[in-house]
C-alpha positions as a printed NumPy array, in Angstrom:
array([[-17.155,  -6.558,  32.425],
       [-13.686,  -7.131,  31.335],
       [-14.523, -10.4  ,  29.362],
       [-17.208,  -8.618,  27.114],
       [-14.364,  -6.053,  26.482],
       [-12.047,  -8.621,  25.357],
       [-14.341, -10.237,  23.287],
       [-15.076,  -6.845,  21.647],
       [-10.899,  -6.069,  20.987],
       [-11.067,  -9.626,  19.831],
       [-13.862,  -9.128,  17.251],
       [-12.204,  -5.653,  16.037],
       [ -8.882,  -6.911,  15.499],
       [-10.162,  -9.751,  13.346],
       [-11.425,  -7.666,  11.008],
       [ -8.263,  -5.272,  10.631],
       [ -7.642,  -4.881,   6.825],
       [ -3.705,  -5.937,   6.716],
       [ -1.833,  -3.782,   4.77 ],
       [  1.846,  -5.116,   3.607],
       [  4.655,  -2.538,   3.072],
       [  5.478,  -1.736,  -0.338],
       [  3.524,  -0.003,  -2.889],
       [  1.462,  -1.461,  -5.92 ],
       [  3.327,  -0.992,  -9.363],
       [  1.559,   1.426, -12.157],
       [ -1.187,  -0.849, -13.894],
       [ -0.661,  -1.28 , -17.379],
       [ -3.635,  -0.067, -19.781],
       [ -6.506,  -2.748, -19.285],
       [ -5.675,  -5.667, -17.714],
       [ -7.584,  -8.681, -16.63 ],
       [-10.582,  -8.183, -15.44 ],
       [-10.941, -10.375, -12.772],
       [-10.995,  -9.627,  -8.76 ],
       [ -8.397, -12.448,  -7.113],
       [ -8.08 , -10.046,  -3.889],
       [ -9.868,  -7.79 ,  -2.363],
       [ -6.817,  -6.447,   0.543],
       [ -3.079,  -7.586,   0.866],
       [ -4.297,  -9.969,   3.4  ],
       [ -6.076, -12.435,   0.552],
       [ -2.745, -12.009,  -1.193],
       [ -0.105, -15.247,  -0.024],
       [  3.893, -14.055,   1.382],
       [  5.078, -10.311,   0.361],
       [  2.696,  -9.777,  -2.403],
       [ -0.502,  -6.75 ,  -2.214],
       [ -3.369,  -6.798,  -3.909],
       [ -3.327,  -3.979,  -6.787],
       [ -5.224,  -2.615,  -9.542],
       [ -4.368,  -4.308, -12.73 ],
       [ -6.35 ,  -1.538, -14.922],
       [ -9.66 ,  -3.419, -15.025],
       [ -9.778,  -6.077, -11.784],
       [ -7.488,  -6.74 ,  -8.624],
       [ -4.608,  -9.161,  -8.422],
       [ -2.087,  -9.861,  -5.995],
       [  1.206,  -9.185,  -7.535],
       [  4.712,  -8.306,  -6.288],
       [  5.127,  -4.588,  -4.922],
       [  7.711,  -1.939,  -5.394],
       [  9.802,  -2.173,  -2.089],
       [ 12.12 ,   0.843,  -3.392],
       [ 11.163,   4.62 ,  -4.255],
       [ 10.33 ,   4.928,  -8.269],
       [ 12.703,   7.297,  -9.661],
       [ 11.576,  10.591, -10.614],
       [ 10.432,  11.731, -13.616],
       [ 11.338,  15.373, -13.931],
       [ 11.102,  17.659, -11.154],
       [  8.832,  17.517,  -8.81 ],
       [  7.122,  19.62 ,  -6.374],
       [  9.581,  21.36 ,  -3.981],
       [  7.969,  20.353,  -0.849],
       [  9.321,  18.407,   1.647],
       [  6.104,  16.18 ,   2.682],
       [  8.262,  13.788,   4.921],
       [ 11.74 ,  13.169,   5.953],
       [ 11.639,   9.124,   6.625],
       [  9.406,   6.41 ,   5.803],
       [  8.035,   6.409,   9.204],
       [  6.282,  10.018,   8.349],
       [  4.371,   8.194,   5.549],
       [  1.298,   5.367,   5.644],
       [  1.806,   1.911,   6.324],
       [  1.291,   0.982,   2.474],
       [  3.705,   4.046,   0.97 ],
       [  6.98 ,   5.504,   1.06 ],
       [  8.833,   8.834,   1.551],
       [ 10.639,   9.482,  -1.559],
       [ 12.43 ,  12.382,  -3.76 ],
       [ 10.21 ,  13.615,  -6.214],
       [ 12.767,  15.14 ,  -8.316],
       [ 13.174,  18.449,  -6.22 ],
       [ 11.701,  18.086,  -2.763],
       [  9.863,  14.856,  -0.804],
       [  6.716,  12.936,  -0.714],
       [  4.852,  10.075,   0.661],
       [  4.565,   7.338,  -2.363]])
């Protein structure tokens, strides 16, 4: 029984997607329509699999919060990066803090 549980855990773990830190840059309008990757796991080093406006390519992630563009929602959804999903960061949005 222990052996079958260990095998099951190995199978489940091998199919888990790897999510690298940082966020994908905003895609430009109209990118190359190629599918270079389907998840972060398919990208080398610290690059993430991101939309390029048409397809998906390995890109260098943003590892800092984007600069607020005016007043955002005045809510406090997070107080640190640990409060956010793995691929997001807790950032000031112009009024409050949200996962981005």
